[in-house]
N, C-alpha and C positions, 0 to 999 in steps of 0.2 A: 476252558473257555476259549472262545474263538476271538481273536485281538483284531476287530476292523477296524479299516483307517477312521470311520465315522461313528461315532455313538449315538444312535437311536436313543432319546431319551424321554418322549412323550406322544401320544396320538397312537392311529391305528396305521396298522400295517398288514395288507392282505397281498397272499402270493404262494408261491410252489417253490420250495428251495432242497437242493442235494448237497450232502456235505459229504465230501471225501477226504477220508484219514488216512493219512500216511505217514508210518514211521520216521520220525527224525526231520519229517519237512512240515512246510505249513499248511495247512486245512484249505482245501481249494469248497469252494462255492460256485454251484451251478443253478439258475434261475431266475425267476423274476417277481418285483412286487412293487405294488401301487401302494402309496404314501397319502394318508388322510389326514392334516392337520398334525403332522409330525413335527415335534420339534429335535433338531439334531446339534450337536457338536463336533464343529471340524479343530484335532487339538490344535493348538498354537495358534487357534483364530482366537482373539478375545470376547465377539458376541455370538449368541445362539442363533441357530437358522431356524425359525416360528413359522406355524401354521404353513408346513412345506405340502406342497401337493404335487403329484407327477409319479412316472413308473421310473424304476431302477430296474439294470441287470446284473446279475452276477454272473462272472466269467472266471474262473478260477483263482488269480490274487486280485481279479479286477473289479469295481465294481463303477456301470456308466450310467448316470443320469442323461435322461431323454428329455430335455427341455422342463424342465421341473421348475416350480415355483414356489418362491419362499420369501420371507423376510429378516434381513439382515439387521437384527435392532432396528431400526425405522426406516430401514429403508428396504422397498418391494424390489425384488429381482428375479431373473429365469436364468436358468443355468443350464450347461450341458458338458458330455465330456465323460472324463475316465479318473477315475482314482485307484491306482495299483499299490498295492502294500508294496512291492519292492521299487516301481519304477517312480513312485510317487503322483504327483498331482497333474492332470492336464484338463485342466476347466476353461469355459469361457462363459462367459454370462453377459447380460444386460441391464440397465436399469435405465426403464422409459420414463422417468419423471420421480422426481424426489423434491421436498424444498431443501434448500442451504442448512436451514435451521437447523433441520433434522438428520442431515446428512454431517454435520459436523455437533453432535449431539452422539449419534452411533461413533464415530469415530474418535469422540471424546478430546475435538480438538477446539479451543477457543479462538475465536478471530480476535484480533486488535482491534478492530472497527465493527461496527454494525454492518451486517452483510444481509441481503435478501433475495429470492429471486428462486427459480426451479431450473432444474439440471437434468442431464441426462448423460448415462456414463455407459463404456463397454468396459470390460475388465477380462481377465486371464488371470486365473490361479496355477501357478508352475513350482517345479523342485522338490524336494523332500519330504516324505511325510511329517517329518519332526521338525522341518523348517521351510513351509512354503510361502511366496514372496505373489503378493496380491498387485497385481499393476494394470493398467490402462491408460483411457482419456476420459474428460469428464470436460461439458459443455453446457453451456445455457441454454436452456429453449425459448426464453422471453427475458423481455430487457429485467438484466440483475441489476440491483443497486449496493454499492460499497461506500461506507459512510454516507454522505453528500452526494455521488456520484452516480448517473444513470451510466451502465454499460449495454451497449447493444449486442455485444461480443464480447463473450468470457471462454477462453478454454486453456487446459492442461493437460499433460502426459503426467502420470503419478505412477510411483513404485513405492508400496508397503513392504518393508522387512518385518516378518513376524519374529526372527528370532533377533535382530535389534532393536524392534520396534520405533523403527526410524522409517518415514512417511518421507520421502524425494520428489521435488515436483519440478516438473522441466517441461521446455518450452511452454513457459505462460505465454498467452496472448490474451490482449485486451483492447476494444475499440470502444470510446466512451458516443454516447449518442451527441454532443455536442462537439466533436472530433477529435483528433490525437489516438496515439496507440501506444499502450505501455507492452512490455515484453519483459521476461524474465525466470527464476529460477530458485531454488531453494531446498534447505529440511526442515524437519519438525520432527523433533527426539519428542517421541511421546510417552508418558507415563504418569506419576503423580504430579510430576512438575514438569508439563510439555517447556520445551525449549525450542524458539524460532530463529530462525536465518534464512531470510530470502531476499535477494538482489532484484532490482526492477531497473527497467529502462524506460522512461518517458520521453517522445516524440512529437511536434507539433501540436503541443498542448495547447488550447485557447485559454490564456492565462484570466483572461477580463470575464469573459463568462463562468470558468469556473470559480475566480474568487467570488462573483456574484451569490453562487449557493452558499457559500458561507456567511457572507456578510451582504445584505442588498445594500446598505449603506456607504460602500467605497467609492470614495470619489471618483466619477466617470472622466473627469477632465484630463486624470493622468492614464495614459494607457499602458498595460504589460504588454499586451500582445502577445505571439505565440513562444511558447517555454520549451525548453528542451531538461533531463534531469537524468540523474541516477539518483536509487534511492535501496537504504540497506535497512531492513526491519530486524531488529534482533533483542533476543530476552524470552524473559517468562511471559505465559499468555498473558498475563494480571500487570506484568510491569515491562511494557515494550516501548522499547524509544525507535523513532524512525528518524536517520541521517538521509539529508538531502543535501545535494550538489547542485545546482539550478543554473541555468543561460538563460536571460530574458533581452536578446539582443535587437529585439522590435520596439523595445516598450519605450514610453514618451525619453528617455533616458536610459541607455544601455547597459545593462548590469547584470552582474554574476553575484553567487554568493552560496552560503551552506546554512541550510537552517536544521533543527533538530525537534522533532516532534515529541513530548514525554507523553507519560501514560494518562497522566492527568491533564493532556489535553494543552498545555501550556506549550508555549514555544519560544526556543532561541534561536535567535540569528546571527552568524558572524561571518567575519571573512567577506562581506558584502561591500562590492568595489562597483560605483556609479559612475559612470560616463556622461560627461554634461560639456558637449563641444570640447571632446580632447583633455577636460581637468578631471580628475578622477577622484573622488569623495571615499573614504574607508568608512564604513558604517556597521555599527553589532546593535543589539538588544534585546529584549524580550516582549512577550505577550500572552496577556492571560484574559478570560472572557469578561472581564470589566475594565484593565488599563491596558499600555502599551508604552514603552519606553524604547528610544531612539538615538543613539550617540553617533553623530556624527564629526568624522576629523577631516581637515579641509586642508590645504597646502598648497598657495600661490593659483586658486580657484578664480578663475577673472567673473566680473560680474556682469558683464554685456549679456551674458545669455540668460542672465533671469530678467530682463529688464524690455518691453516693448519698445519699438522705435520712436516711438513718439515721446516717449520719457527721456529721449536722450537728445531730443533737439538743441537744447541749451547748454547741457553739458557735455563733457567730453571723460568718457570713463574707460580709456580704450587701455588703459596701464593697468587700472584695479583691479586688484586683489585681494580675495579673501584666507585668513590663515587663522587655524584655532578650533576649538572645540565646541558643538553645540550639542547640549543635552536635551530631546524634544519629547514631550511625552503629549498623552493625550487620552481619549474615553473609547473602548473596544467598539461601543455600541455604535457608533457612528464614524469612530474612525476620525473625530474632530480633535484638533490641536489644541491643549490646554496649559500647556508652559513649554516655555525655549528657557533654557537658563545657558550662556555661552560662559564659557573658559579660557582663559588667555585668548582671545578672540580679539582679532583688529583686521582693519582693513588698510592693505598699504594704497596709497593714493595720491600722487601730485608730489612726489620726493618726499612726503612724511606717509604718517599713520594715525590713523584712528580707530582708537580702544574701543569695545563695545563693552562696558562694565554691568549693563543691566538689562533685560528684552523683557515686556510688561504686554501679555494679549490683553483686550479689552473687546469682544466680541468679534467684529472685521476689523478694528484699527487697534493699535501698538503702538506702546512708548517705549523708548530707549534711552538709556544714557550712554553719551558717546563723548570721549576725549580725544580732541585734535590734538597733534603734534607736528610741528613744520611743514604741514601742509600749504602748498602753492594753492591759493583759488585761481590765479589768473591761469592754470594749466587746467582747471576744470572748467572754467565757465566758458562760453564760446561767444565772440564779440558780436553782438547783431549788427548785422549789415547797412551799411550808413548809406 
């Protein structure tokens, strides 16, 4: 029995073949063959090549493919090059167009986010007969969509080691239709339970436009501005977490923080620092599709930046500062605040303090229970000119 580097399993093969048998050496083959609707298997490569059409040439220990057309799973491709029983693989190929869903299904990769689009790829298969390596580049042909965001450009280099069942992604590049760029790299360990570990960096992302894609009811009076971030996607395909560190220096109030996006689409945010006129407010909280909660901790935060100039015409709050904690919650559908609960909250003002024991919202109005201690009104009220 002649051991070939590819196994022909079904279909029609027409041609002429000479077989040279040499004692104690590998059998040599010479000739040509035309493949029609052939199904073949490359050892160590997971999927079959089906409906294969084209010409192959046998030259000693080598098999040369001449622009053979085939389907790797649901990925249509064209391949050429040499498979040598001693030297191994030296093949190149091209995928002119395939949907992202078909490509992911064929590679048995489950994306943590909804992905759609059509891509093209240039491929190479190199390496030993028993452990070939598939590598190449992939790029979108037209607008691709990842989760809720449209990308005008997405590309990556990749390498699939059949020996380790490891897919390595390099030089990931993306540009959204709204602006902003994404780059990164990562690895996906294939198998029964694929493991994902991908790192991304985003620059010049239009925060307000992206936020609108996820919730059109976000308050437009608060500007997010341009955002930069780093993200790590880690876990199994059906239980992945995304850890994000972000900066929004152009927001209405410049902010930095960390966000964790869980596999069930809930979100935790922590270590958030909001800069308001030089005063830092520390925030953490969580979000789900129904509701959200934020806990804000303040120390010595001046009140004047929150008030309009006309509101300060008859009072002086230059040294008034807020200290304490506010637990703020609301509705996720429209981001409306439904409750504010103070904890150890007080305002240091005019040599004394005003404790806030209760804060109740009623539509656009609010009711607050305040307890004043040692407050000198003369330092707050401005005297009218005589």
